[in-house]
N, C-alpha and C positions, 0 to 999 in steps of 0.2 A: 568520516569513518578513521579519520587520524588516530583514534585511540581505542586501545584495546584493554579490555578488562581480562586478565588473565584468569584460566580456570583450573589448571592443574596444580603441579608441582612447584608453587611460588610461596613465599611467604604469606601470612594471611593478611598483612597491610596492603599487599599488592592488588587483593582483589575488592579495594573499596575505591570507589570514584565520588567525589563531593559528597564525602561522609554516608555515603549508601552504598550496601553490599552488592556485588553483580547481581545476585538473586532478587534484590528489590529492585533493581533496575529492570529485569525480566518482567517481574508484577507489572510495574507501570508499563512496558511496552506493550505486553498483553492486554492491560485495561486501556490504554490510550488509541490502539489501533483499531478497534472495531469502531469506537467513537468516531474516529476521524473517518473512516469509509463511510459510514452513515452520513456525517455531515458533508462529504463530498458527493453522494448519491443525492442527499435533499438538495445540494446546491444546485447541482445537474437538472434535477427535477424543477427546480424554482427557475431555471434558465431556460426551460426547453422551448419557449417561443423564439429565443434568440438561435439556439443550438438547431431548431427546423429551418428558421430562415437562411441561416448560414449554410447549412447542409444543402438546401435548396440551390443556393449561389454558388456553391463549389461543386456540386455533383450533378446540378440538373435534374432530370427525369428520375435518376438513379439515385436519389438521395435516399431514400428509405433502406436500399440494398448496401449504400455505403455504410450507413449508422449501424445497420446491424452488423457488417464485418467489422467495423470498429470497436464495436461492443465485445463480439467475439473474439477478436484480438486481445483485447485486455483480459478477458477470462482466461484465454489459454497462458498469458505470461503469468497471472497470479497463481493458476492451478500449477504451473511449471515451477515456480519459485517455491510454492508449497511442497511439492513432490521432492525438490533438491533438498531443502531445510529437513523433511521427514526422513532422508535416505543418510543423514549425517548420523 
């Protein structure tokens, strides 16, 4: 996050990075982020045997509750980030 593309009262040239306007970067981000989320979900699904085995090893008999808690925590984090972005 070392580079910020300005959005307000700056010269038009400052709103470009690598030849693309800031709105084009937003379009790319909006397109690629659901694809990445889908690929991540697919990867976890394909690794479910390993995930289950590792959870059983780490959490013992409470492995299912632990996986539900971890999944729920991720949903809370994503929802909170979404809310923060929407409030701006």
